[in-house]
Backbone bond lengths (Angstrom), bond angles and torsions (degrees), N, CA, C in turn:
res aa  C-N    CA-C-N  psi(-1)  N-CA   C-N-CA  omega(-1)  CA-C   N-CA-C  phi
1 M - - - 1.452 - - 1.521 104.58 -
2 E 1.437 115.47 144.88 1.444 121.11 -172.64 1.558 99.81 -121.17
3 L 1.276 114.84 159.36 1.359 129.26 179.27 1.531 109.64 -105.27
4 A 1.330 118.49 129.54 1.482 123.93 174.67 1.539 110.14 -127.07
5 K 1.335 109.26 151.54 1.499 116.49 -177.12 1.583 111.47 -113.63
6 L 1.304 111.48 138.95 1.462 121.73 175.40 1.436 107.78 -89.42
7 S 1.394 118.64 122.58 1.503 117.76 -179.44 1.596 105.95 -86.99
8 R 1.294 116.47 171.25 1.400 124.45 179.16 1.574 111.40 -58.68
9 K 1.242 114.51 -30.27 1.575 119.05 178.93 1.475 108.53 -82.22
10 G 1.345 126.80 6.21 1.414 126.18 -174.43 1.482 117.71 76.09
11 Q 1.299 115.85 15.12 1.481 116.19 176.83 1.483 110.78 -93.63
12 V 1.393 111.70 145.57 1.436 122.65 178.75 1.545 109.49 -113.48
13 S 1.232 121.57 131.81 1.510 126.57 173.88 1.486 104.40 -92.93
14 I 1.377 116.48 124.97 1.494 120.55 172.53 1.445 112.36 -91.18
15 P 1.268 116.49 126.24 1.572 118.49 -177.35 1.492 113.32 -44.26
16 K 1.234 123.01 139.68 1.474 126.18 -179.95 1.562 113.28 -59.09
17 R 1.346 114.20 -32.03 1.456 115.80 -174.25 1.541 106.83 -71.89
18 L 1.274 120.45 -28.62 1.513 125.17 -179.03 1.496 108.63 -74.08
19 L 1.469 113.96 -46.78 1.479 117.61 176.26 1.487 112.78 -55.31
20 K 1.286 115.48 -48.43 1.454 122.01 -177.91 1.506 109.63 -60.22
21 A 1.269 119.54 -41.09 1.516 122.88 -178.81 1.563 108.34 -67.41
22 L 1.341 120.66 -26.33 1.438 123.73 173.21 1.436 113.55 -86.44
23 G 1.248 118.01 -9.59 1.522 121.71 -175.86 1.414 113.56 74.91
24 L 1.344 114.33 30.03 1.452 114.91 -179.45 1.564 112.55 -108.71
25 E 1.331 115.46 139.36 1.446 118.48 174.95 1.524 107.23 -147.97
26 G 1.368 112.46 166.44 1.549 116.99 -172.86 1.500 112.76 60.57
27 E 1.315 115.93 -146.22 1.386 114.59 -176.79 1.522 110.80 -89.77
28 A 1.285 122.96 151.04 1.396 124.06 -176.66 1.612 106.87 -151.96
29 Y 1.347 113.87 156.92 1.466 116.71 178.64 1.587 107.92 -111.31
30 F 1.284 114.25 153.16 1.458 121.27 -178.10 1.435 110.25 -136.76
31 L 1.356 118.70 142.52 1.403 125.49 170.08 1.556 105.01 -84.09
32 V 1.296 114.80 131.53 1.542 117.02 -175.83 1.607 104.37 -120.43
33 E 1.282 112.37 138.39 1.477 122.61 177.94 1.518 110.22 -147.78
34 L 1.310 112.90 158.05 1.427 118.57 -178.39 1.562 103.74 -109.33
35 S 1.386 115.69 130.92 1.418 117.84 -175.02 1.559 105.90 -85.36
36 P 1.426 119.53 164.54 1.358 122.08 173.76 1.605 116.42 -51.58
37 E 1.397 108.70 -30.84 1.509 112.66 179.31 1.514 116.01 -84.47
38 G 1.388 114.86 5.75 1.473 117.88 177.68 1.579 113.47 89.29
39 A 1.335 118.26 6.96 1.377 120.56 174.96 1.439 112.90 -80.19
40 I 1.307 121.51 148.68 1.411 125.49 175.73 1.595 106.35 -97.13
41 V 1.363 116.20 123.20 1.548 121.04 -166.74 1.618 98.09 -114.65
42 L 1.358 112.62 126.06 1.340 120.34 172.65 1.613 113.17 -112.78
43 R 1.246 114.74 127.34 1.494 116.75 -177.85 1.635 104.55 -124.54
44 P 1.383 116.23 133.15 1.387 120.38 173.13 1.547 110.45 -55.68
45 A 1.328 115.20 137.52 1.425 122.30 -175.02 1.558 107.15 -120.04
46 G 1.222 117.97 140.43 1.469 126.48 171.93 1.507 109.82 -86.80
47 V 1.298 120.44 126.05 1.377 125.96 177.56 1.514 112.48 -118.90
48 Y 1.300 121.81 118.40 1.466 116.46 -173.01 1.568 106.44 -125.79
49 P 1.353 111.69 149.36 1.559 113.11 -176.18 1.480 105.98 -72.64
50 V 1.310 110.49 150.87 1.491 123.16 174.60 1.464 112.15 -112.01
51 E 1.350 117.21 128.35 1.511 120.79 177.74 1.491 110.72 -100.01
52 I 1.335 116.30 130.64 1.376 122.51 175.15 1.555 105.27 -92.26
53 Y 1.306 117.43 116.38 1.478 123.17 -175.78 1.546 110.12 -83.19
54 S 1.388 112.61 128.56 1.470 120.13 174.63 1.554 108.96 -80.16
55 Q 1.308 117.26 165.32 1.394 117.54 -179.71 1.570 114.52 -62.47
56 A 1.349 115.63 -28.10 1.490 119.60 177.62 1.489 108.14 -65.96
57 R 1.422 114.68 -44.89 1.502 123.96 -175.59 1.571 106.82 -61.21
58 I 1.344 115.75 -40.64 1.503 118.50 -179.27 1.469 112.15 -65.73
59 R 1.460 113.66 -39.87 1.467 116.55 178.78 1.523 107.67 -61.56
60 E 1.352 119.01 -41.95 1.516 120.32 -178.22 1.496 112.30 -59.26
61 F 1.326 116.79 -35.73 1.502 122.69 176.92 1.496 109.96 -65.05
62 L 1.296 115.05 -50.60 1.467 122.49 172.86 1.442 118.33 -49.75
63 E 1.325 113.21 -51.35 1.470 119.74 175.72 1.531 117.56 -57.43
64 Q 1.281 112.50 -37.79 1.494 120.21 178.98 1.582 111.16 -81.11
65 D 1.332 116.06 -19.69 1.423 116.35 -179.90 1.528 114.83 -81.77
66 Q 1.317 114.97 58.29 1.559 122.77 -173.42 1.522 103.23 -126.63
67 L 1.321 113.76 136.75 1.464 116.92 165.40 1.481 115.83 -83.25
68 T 1.261 114.90 141.63 1.420 122.12 171.71 1.546 109.05 -69.85
69 Q 1.384 116.50 161.86 1.540 116.61 175.38 1.500 111.92 -61.20
70 E 1.360 119.88 -34.93 1.364 125.25 179.04 1.496 113.18 -62.98
71 E 1.449 112.86 -45.06 1.465 119.77 178.37 1.663 108.90 -66.77
72 R 1.274 119.84 -38.64 1.408 119.20 172.22 1.407 117.41 -59.79
73 E 1.291 119.79 -39.52 1.502 126.83 178.21 1.506 107.70 -66.88
74 R 1.367 118.78 -46.53 1.379 122.44 176.27 1.612 116.22 -55.25
75 L 1.382 108.29 -46.35 1.427 117.40 176.45 1.506 114.31 -59.10
76 A 1.259 111.46 -48.04 1.497 119.35 -177.28 1.557 104.27 -61.46
77 K 1.293 117.91 -48.18 1.449 116.87 176.23 1.438 119.67 -52.12
78 A 1.423 111.78 -45.79 1.426 121.34 -179.47 1.554 111.68 -63.92
79 L 1.299 112.40 -30.42 1.620 116.52 179.80 1.550 110.98 -89.64
80 G 1.325 113.81 -0.99 1.475 118.99 174.73 1.518 107.55 79.39
81 E 1.320 124.05 24.34 1.431 129.71 174.13 1.455 109.26 -95.11
82 R 1.319 117.47 157.33 1.566 122.01 171.19 1.424 109.85 -123.78
């Protein structure tokens, strides 16, 4: 068991040994919840960037979303069509 300190700003430092055991370094995000027993539970969270697509980018996707003739023939064959 490790000891952690709560700062006046509400920040908690997680002991380095525990971070290393979790494979965490640098900045990281955690999901935080309160258990029915009153424990604070931290779970590492994955945070991924979100891209907002412009109309031009959407057009690029649609232009690239085309089957070649060879791909159409392979698909038809796989589906049992002629």
